[in-house]
PLY file of the C-alpha trace (Angstrom):
ply
format ascii 1.0
element vertex 289
property float x
property float y
property float z
element edge 288
property int vertex1
property int vertex2
end_header
243.33 210.54 44.47
246.18 210.90 46.92
247.38 214.41 47.84
250.57 215.53 46.17
253.36 217.09 48.13
257.15 217.69 47.62
259.54 214.77 47.52
261.53 216.44 50.34
260.06 218.83 52.94
261.17 220.38 56.19
258.22 220.00 58.50
259.67 221.51 61.74
263.06 222.55 63.10
263.91 218.87 63.81
261.76 216.89 61.24
262.40 216.37 57.52
260.17 214.15 55.30
261.60 212.27 52.35
258.94 210.64 50.24
259.63 207.01 49.44
258.42 207.41 45.78
256.41 204.20 45.85
252.93 205.39 45.16
249.96 203.07 44.76
246.36 202.93 46.01
247.45 201.55 49.35
250.59 203.69 50.02
248.93 206.85 48.65
251.69 209.19 47.46
254.20 206.78 48.97
255.81 205.89 52.26
256.75 208.92 54.34
260.32 208.54 55.70
261.33 211.01 58.36
264.77 212.40 59.36
264.55 213.50 63.03
267.01 215.58 65.09
269.15 218.71 64.78
272.68 217.31 65.14
275.33 215.75 62.99
273.77 212.33 63.52
270.00 211.85 63.30
267.32 209.18 63.41
265.55 207.88 60.27
261.95 206.60 60.70
260.91 204.03 58.10
262.75 203.19 54.90
260.25 202.76 52.01
260.76 199.95 49.52
263.70 198.49 47.72
264.99 199.59 44.26
263.99 203.28 44.54
267.07 205.11 43.29
265.45 208.61 43.28
264.40 208.22 46.86
267.90 207.15 47.83
269.31 210.15 46.00
266.85 212.43 47.81
267.76 210.91 51.17
271.43 211.18 50.56
271.25 214.83 49.40
269.00 215.87 52.28
271.43 214.42 54.84
274.39 216.11 53.03
272.65 219.47 52.95
272.10 219.30 56.64
275.64 218.05 57.37
274.27 214.98 59.06
274.34 211.17 58.90
272.21 208.33 60.16
272.51 207.49 63.92
269.74 204.86 64.01
266.89 203.56 61.88
263.52 203.02 63.52
260.78 201.10 61.69
257.17 201.38 62.86
256.18 197.87 61.75
257.20 194.96 59.56
255.30 195.77 56.38
257.35 195.74 53.20
256.82 199.43 52.30
258.27 200.42 55.67
261.27 197.99 55.94
262.01 197.14 52.26
264.52 199.93 51.79
266.84 199.07 54.70
269.45 197.21 52.67
269.61 199.73 49.88
269.96 202.55 52.45
272.90 200.78 54.11
274.55 200.40 50.72
273.79 203.87 49.40
274.97 205.67 52.53
277.73 203.21 53.26
276.39 202.68 56.76
278.40 200.59 59.15
277.10 197.59 61.09
277.02 199.67 64.33
274.01 201.59 62.98
271.06 200.03 64.77
267.79 199.06 62.94
265.25 199.09 65.76
261.61 198.06 66.09
259.26 196.31 68.36
259.25 192.46 68.24
256.43 190.45 66.57
253.66 189.20 68.87
253.98 186.20 69.25
257.73 186.40 68.75
259.21 185.24 65.52
262.64 185.50 63.93
262.94 188.40 61.43
265.78 188.80 58.89
266.98 191.96 57.19
268.87 191.80 53.89
269.04 188.03 53.84
270.22 187.78 57.41
273.17 190.21 56.96
271.64 192.60 59.54
269.70 191.99 62.70
266.92 194.04 64.35
267.56 195.69 67.69
264.31 195.05 69.54
262.87 197.90 71.60
260.51 197.72 74.56
257.21 199.49 74.87
257.98 202.93 76.39
261.70 202.81 75.45
263.24 206.13 74.38
265.64 206.76 71.59
267.53 210.00 71.89
269.43 212.13 69.37
270.49 215.76 69.47
267.30 217.91 69.43
264.83 215.02 69.68
263.60 212.34 72.09
261.51 209.62 70.53
259.39 207.34 72.79
258.19 204.05 71.36
254.64 203.23 72.22
253.08 199.80 71.36
250.00 200.31 69.22
248.96 196.94 67.80
246.02 196.36 65.46
247.35 197.37 61.98
250.04 194.79 62.68
251.05 192.80 65.81
254.35 194.68 66.12
253.14 198.25 65.33
254.51 201.18 67.26
254.06 204.92 67.14
256.82 207.29 68.13
256.14 210.27 70.37
258.48 213.20 69.70
258.52 214.61 73.17
259.95 218.03 72.34
257.04 218.81 70.07
254.19 216.69 71.61
253.82 215.25 68.15
253.50 211.57 66.97
254.83 209.57 64.10
251.80 207.30 63.57
253.16 204.75 61.08
250.06 203.14 59.61
247.95 203.37 62.70
246.55 206.70 61.31
247.08 207.96 57.75
247.12 211.53 56.52
244.12 210.89 54.37
241.56 208.12 54.16
241.44 205.38 56.81
243.84 202.53 57.62
243.53 198.77 57.31
244.11 196.56 60.29
244.60 192.95 61.37
242.70 192.97 64.57
239.89 195.44 65.17
239.67 195.13 68.95
243.32 195.99 69.54
243.31 198.62 66.81
240.44 200.47 68.55
242.34 200.33 71.85
245.42 201.80 70.10
243.36 204.66 68.68
241.95 205.37 72.24
245.58 205.38 73.51
246.56 207.89 70.81
243.71 210.17 71.81
244.82 210.03 75.46
248.22 211.33 74.43
246.57 214.58 73.12
249.24 215.16 70.42
249.43 218.47 68.63
250.40 217.02 65.30
250.53 213.65 63.52
253.30 212.60 61.13
251.71 209.67 59.32
253.34 206.82 57.44
251.38 207.83 54.30
249.66 211.01 53.29
249.99 214.66 54.52
250.78 215.72 58.06
247.76 216.24 60.32
247.70 219.44 62.46
244.18 218.85 63.92
245.46 215.64 65.57
242.81 214.79 68.21
239.81 215.55 65.89
241.45 213.26 63.26
241.91 210.47 65.81
238.27 210.83 66.99
237.18 210.83 63.34
238.90 207.43 62.96
237.12 206.03 66.07
233.78 207.43 64.86
234.33 205.97 61.39
234.89 202.48 62.69
231.85 202.70 64.94
229.82 203.96 61.89
231.03 201.03 59.79
229.97 198.58 62.51
226.50 200.10 62.75
226.17 199.99 58.90
227.17 196.31 58.83
224.68 195.45 61.56
221.92 197.41 59.75
222.50 195.64 56.42
222.56 192.24 58.09
219.35 192.98 59.92
217.68 194.31 56.73
218.54 191.19 54.82
217.25 188.90 57.55
218.35 185.28 57.15
220.24 185.87 53.87
223.81 184.65 54.04
226.24 187.48 53.15
230.04 187.56 52.95
232.28 190.50 53.40
232.37 191.47 49.72
228.57 191.46 49.56
228.55 194.00 52.37
231.30 196.11 50.77
229.28 196.48 47.55
226.34 197.78 49.56
228.19 199.98 52.14
231.34 201.17 50.34
229.56 202.92 47.41
232.03 205.83 47.24
235.15 203.70 47.50
237.04 202.87 44.24
236.59 199.16 43.26
240.37 198.68 43.35
240.16 199.18 47.11
237.28 196.81 47.68
239.52 193.84 48.61
241.09 195.94 51.42
237.66 197.15 52.51
236.43 193.51 52.52
239.31 192.58 54.97
238.26 195.36 57.27
234.61 194.28 57.09
235.72 190.73 57.91
237.31 191.99 61.08
234.13 193.85 62.01
232.19 190.66 61.43
234.54 188.66 63.60
234.11 191.18 66.38
230.29 191.14 66.02
230.38 187.30 66.11
232.51 187.25 69.26
229.98 189.62 70.83
227.15 187.22 69.93
225.36 189.75 67.59
225.66 187.66 64.41
226.17 183.99 63.62
228.36 182.36 61.00
227.23 179.95 58.25
229.26 177.86 55.79
228.20 178.38 52.16
230.12 177.43 48.95
233.30 176.86 50.98
233.41 180.40 52.30
232.18 182.02 55.53
228.98 184.02 55.39
227.08 185.72 58.18
223.50 186.48 59.02
221.85 188.59 61.68
221.25 186.95 65.07
219.59 190.03 66.58
0 1
1 2
2 3
3 4
4 5
5 6
6 7
7 8
8 9
9 10
10 11
11 12
12 13
13 14
14 15
15 16
16 17
17 18
18 19
19 20
20 21
21 22
22 23
23 24
24 25
25 26
26 27
27 28
28 29
29 30
30 31
31 32
32 33
33 34
34 35
35 36
36 37
37 38
38 39
39 40
40 41
41 42
42 43
43 44
44 45
45 46
46 47
47 48
48 49
49 50
50 51
51 52
52 53
53 54
54 55
55 56
56 57
57 58
58 59
59 60
60 61
61 62
62 63
63 64
64 65
65 66
66 67
67 68
68 69
69 70
70 71
71 72
72 73
73 74
74 75
75 76
76 77
77 78
78 79
79 80
80 81
81 82
82 83
83 84
84 85
85 86
86 87
87 88
88 89
89 90
90 91
91 92
92 93
93 94
94 95
95 96
96 97
97 98
98 99
99 100
100 101
101 102
102 103
103 104
104 105
105 106
106 107
107 108
108 109
109 110
110 111
111 112
112 113
113 114
114 115
115 116
116 117
117 118
118 119
119 120
120 121
121 122
122 123
123 124
124 125
125 126
126 127
127 128
128 129
129 130
130 131
131 132
132 133
133 134
134 135
135 136
136 137
137 138
138 139
139 140
140 141
141 142
142 143
143 144
144 145
145 146
146 147
147 148
148 149
149 150
150 151
151 152
152 153
153 154
154 155
155 156
156 157
157 158
158 159
159 160
160 161
161 162
162 163
163 164
164 165
165 166
166 167
167 168
168 169
169 170
170 171
171 172
172 173
173 174
174 175
175 176
176 177
177 178
178 179
179 180
180 181
181 182
182 183
183 184
184 185
185 186
186 187
187 188
188 189
189 190
190 191
191 192
192 193
193 194
194 195
195 196
196 197
197 198
198 199
199 200
200 201
201 202
202 203
203 204
204 205
205 206
206 207
207 208
208 209
209 210
210 211
211 212
212 213
213 214
214 215
215 216
216 217
217 218
218 219
219 220
220 221
221 222
222 223
223 224
224 225
225 226
226 227
227 228
228 229
229 230
230 231
231 232
232 233
233 234
234 235
235 236
236 237
237 238
238 239
239 240
240 241
241 242
242 243
243 244
244 245
245 246
246 247
247 248
248 249
249 250
250 251
251 252
252 253
253 254
254 255
255 256
256 257
257 258
258 259
259 260
260 261
261 262
262 263
263 264
264 265
265 266
266 267
267 268
268 269
269 270
270 271
271 272
272 273
273 274
274 275
275 276
276 277
277 278
278 279
279 280
280 281
281 282
282 283
283 284
284 285
285 286
286 287
287 288
């Protein structure tokens, strides 16, 4: 069960969290949206989903209580639970068109629309900085969860807004395991003091959490290899492996777990450690060790 925390919290002298109020098994308690800065115009990181009136009310009241408005919106990646609220926020706060909505571009590049094409993204570059009073945010390209994913380093605190690269509890899903592992290693090299995740509670033991993520993925790979070896020439698909390995994971999360296992299998296949076989119009694998 996802940890519960207040809908609005001040996390540091320049960071407020407003919960997106869109809980489900994948978003945990909901999307964490962060107001960053100390001045009369601040940066909003991520926007939650559309049609969340209580979230919009909380966002508006938090800004009003701090005597501030939105300078710029940064979105960590393209997923719906991070960009879906953009249009509603513009309407609720009566933002003008000069308020930028910034992110990294998709790789490979593709056109992206906001609010039916009424708004356009401002595309950042890897390493580019966004400054507001009291805060400097540095965009760092961390693909793997998605092809456009970025984390944001808050330089004044040596803390990191991790988006969905690292969650406050549990582990993250990803599109490409190889690049995801590289992104985790990059995060470790930054030696942050705190993580502000896209979902779940903040993480004060940042480097141990990151190392746990790396160790967890390595453990899953060794478990998958062991099961395949144990079953010899038996063809197995990702869900077969999930049912054997993910015994403590709720069944509703098995499809997400199967996607992660599939990425592990693709990695092992590329490394020549397993081979692929076609069976009943689906891909299965067997040990080649």
